[in-house]
C-alpha positions in Angstrom: 19.5 -16.5 7.0 19.7 -12.9 7.3 17.8 -10.0 5.0 21.2 -9.0 3.6 22.1 -12.6 2.7 18.7 -13.4 1.2 18.8 -14.3 -2.6 17.0 -11.9 -4.9 14.6 -13.0 -7.5 13.1 -11.2 -10.4 9.7 -11.8 -10.9 6.8 -10.1 -12.6 3.1 -9.7 -11.6 0.0 -8.4 -13.0 -1.6 -5.5 -10.9 -4.5 -3.2 -11.9 -3.7 0.6 -12.3 -5.0 1.4 -9.1 -3.4 -1.2 -7.3 0.0 -0.1 -8.6 -1.1 3.8 -7.5 -1.7 2.7 -4.1 1.6 0.8 -3.7 3.3 3.8 -5.0 1.7 5.8 -2.7 2.5 3.7 0.5 6.1 3.6 -0.8 6.4 7.5 -0.9 4.6 7.9 2.1 6.9 5.5 4.4 10.0 6.4 2.4 10.3 2.9 1.1 12.8 2.1 -1.7 11.3 -0.8 -3.0 7.9 -3.0 -4.1 9.7 -5.8 -1.8 9.8 -3.2 1.0 5.9 -2.2 0.4 4.5 -5.9 0.2 6.7 -6.9 3.5 5.5 -4.0 5.3 1.9 -5.2 4.3 2.5 -8.6 5.3 3.9 -7.5 8.6 1.0 -5.2 9.3 -1.3 -7.9 8.6 0.4 -10.6 10.9 0.5 -8.0 13.9 -3.1 -6.7 13.6 -5.5 -7.5 16.1 -7.6 -10.3 14.8 -10.7 -9.0 16.2 -10.3 -5.8 14.1 -10.8 -8.1 11.1 -14.6 -8.9 12.2 -14.0 -11.7 14.7 -14.8 -11.9 17.8 -13.6 -15.1 19.5 -15.3 -16.1 22.7 -18.4 -14.1 22.1 -21.3 -16.0 23.2 -24.3 -16.3 20.5 -27.3 -14.1 20.7 -30.1 -15.6 22.5 -33.5 -13.9 22.4 -35.3 -13.8 25.8 -38.8 -15.3 25.9 -40.4 -11.9 27.2 -38.7 -9.9 24.4 -40.9 -6.8 24.5 -39.5 -5.9 20.9 -40.2 -9.2 19.3 -42.6 -9.0 16.0 -45.8 -11.1 16.5 -45.8 -14.3 15.0 -41.7 -14.5 15.3 
């Protein structure tokens, strides 16, 4: 189904005032016309972001301390 053929649904969501301000700022900054456009923009941005930017580092080996570590605290 194309974007033009999608059925519009009216709904209400509750937001904190600062969240609404941020949505308004994004809407204005990116010259968007509706909150639907802003939400789709945020979803698409999240989907297309590099996963490692969110704190995960796939493939990284766990840290293993060397036996002769000169920085080791005595008793550790």
